[in-house]
C-alpha positions in Angstrom: 264.8 202.2 150.5 267.1 205.0 150.5 270.8 204.4 149.3 272.2 205.4 152.7 269.9 202.9 154.5 270.9 200.2 152.0 274.6 200.8 152.6 274.2 200.5 156.4 272.2 197.3 155.9 274.9 195.9 153.7 277.6 196.7 156.0 275.8 195.2 159.0 275.0 192.1 156.9 278.6 191.5 156.0 279.5 191.6 159.7 276.8 189.1 160.5 277.9 186.8 157.6 281.5 187.0 158.7 280.5 186.0 162.2 278.2 183.1 160.9 281.0 181.8 158.8 283.6 182.3 161.4 285.8 184.4 159.1 287.9 187.1 160.7 289.1 190.3 159.1 292.6 189.1 159.5 292.1 186.4 156.9 291.6 189.2 154.3 288.7 187.5 152.4 286.7 189.8 150.2 283.1 190.6 151.3 281.8 189.5 147.8 283.4 186.0 148.3 281.7 185.7 151.7 278.4 186.8 150.3 278.5 184.1 147.6 278.4 181.3 150.3 274.9 182.6 151.3 272.2 182.8 148.8 269.8 185.5 150.0 270.9 188.9 151.2 269.0 191.0 153.7 268.3 193.8 151.3 266.8 191.4 148.8 264.5 190.0 151.6 263.4 193.5 152.6 262.6 194.5 148.9 260.6 191.2 148.4 258.6 191.7 151.6 257.8 195.4 150.6 256.6 194.3 147.2 254.4 191.5 148.8 252.9 194.0 151.2 252.2 196.4 148.3 250.5 193.8 146.3 248.5 192.8 149.3 247.4 196.4 149.9 246.4 196.8 146.2 244.1 193.8 146.5 242.2 194.8 149.7 239.2 197.2 149.8 239.9 200.8 149.2 238.0 201.9 152.4 240.4 200.1 154.7 243.2 202.0 156.5 246.3 200.5 154.8 245.1 201.7 151.5 244.2 205.1 152.7 247.6 205.6 154.3 249.4 204.4 151.2 247.7 207.0 149.0 247.6 209.9 151.5 249.4 213.1 150.7 250.6 215.1 153.7 250.1 218.8 153.5 251.5 221.7 155.5 255.0 222.4 156.8 256.8 221.5 160.0 258.2 224.2 162.2 261.9 224.8 162.0 264.3 223.7 164.6 264.1 220.8 167.1 260.6 219.3 167.5 259.4 219.8 171.1 
């Protein structure tokens, strides 16, 4: 997961946690304090699921499509500009 994607997920998660805990921004509570109330973060769950899928793909037969797509190298260049 890219850092930019992770930052967007964390900010969305903070909003969801504030709504769930019914804490408004006017209460001036830190985001870290709100996150302590809940054990699992969304980014941790995403990383765990990706790792679980990767282990699953490593175990299955090498002739199957998920293994082939995991180890495929894409060659060539895309044309410049907006794709049409």
